[in-house]
N, C-alpha and C positions, 0 to 999 in steps of 0.2 A: 503550494506550501513553502515556497521560497528556499528549498534545499534542506529544510528541517523536517526529518521524517516523523518526529513526535507530533507535529501538526497534522499529519495524515490520519492520526487516530480519530479526528473529528469527521472523517469521511466513512469510517467503519460503521456498518449497520448496528444500531443499538441492540437489536435482537441477537445478532451474532456475538456482540460483546458481552451480553448478559450470560451467554452459555460458555464463552471463551474469554474470560477477563485477561487483559494484558498484564503480565507480571511486572513488578518493578525492575527486575533484572533485564527483561526485554526492553523496557523503556530506556534503561541506562545504555543498552546496546545501541538503540536508535539515536540517542544523544551523541554517540561517539562517531557518527558518520554524517557526512554532508552529501546531498545529491548534487552531482555536477552535470548530469545529463539525463534526459528522459526521452525515450523514443517509444511511441505507442504504435502497435500494429493495427490492422483493420478490425473494426467492430463486427462481431458475429451476433446477430439477433437470435435469441433463444425463444422468446415469446414476446408478448406485448409489453411486458414490464421487466424483462431480464435480458441482459447482453453480456458478452464476454469479450475480452481482448488480452493479448499478450503484450506486456511492456518490458522494455529493457531499461534499467536504471544504471547509470554510472555513479558509483559512490566512492568517497575518499574518507578513510579513517582520519579524524582530525588530529590524533596523537602521533600516528606513525607516517601519515601522508601516503599510505599505501592505497592505490586505486584498484577497483575491481568492478566487474559487471554483475548485476543481479537481474535475473529474468523472473517475472511474476505473471502467472495467468490470473487475471482479475475477472471476477464475476460481480456484476452490478445489478441492483434492483431499483426500479423507479417507484417511489412512494408518492402516490397521487395526493394524499392528505397533506404532506409537507412540501410537495412539488419539488422533490430533489432526488438525486441518485445516491444510493448507499452501496458501499463495497461490502459484499456479503461473504467473502472468504478470508478476511483478515489481511494483515500487512505481510509484505514479503519477508522471507527468511534471509536476514542479512549476515548471518554467521559465515565466516570464511570457510571454504571447502578445501 
């Protein structure tokens, strides 16, 4: 997604999105950061169509230039009908801690 986290919404499972719509405030937060690094850990197979992995993203606030790391445990589901993987647990929480 080229550093733009709003494009990552296109990878989120439509079933998850229907139950957990992404609020405009959250989309605005996503627009305020740019991903500058992405490191994926090993993939853990859960079953034939589900995997998990932990990723670390380096993000920079485009207004303050403050950098930080965000860790996200991603869960993915393979959809045979569309022949693609869907992120089933939403986008990472990018709010500063």
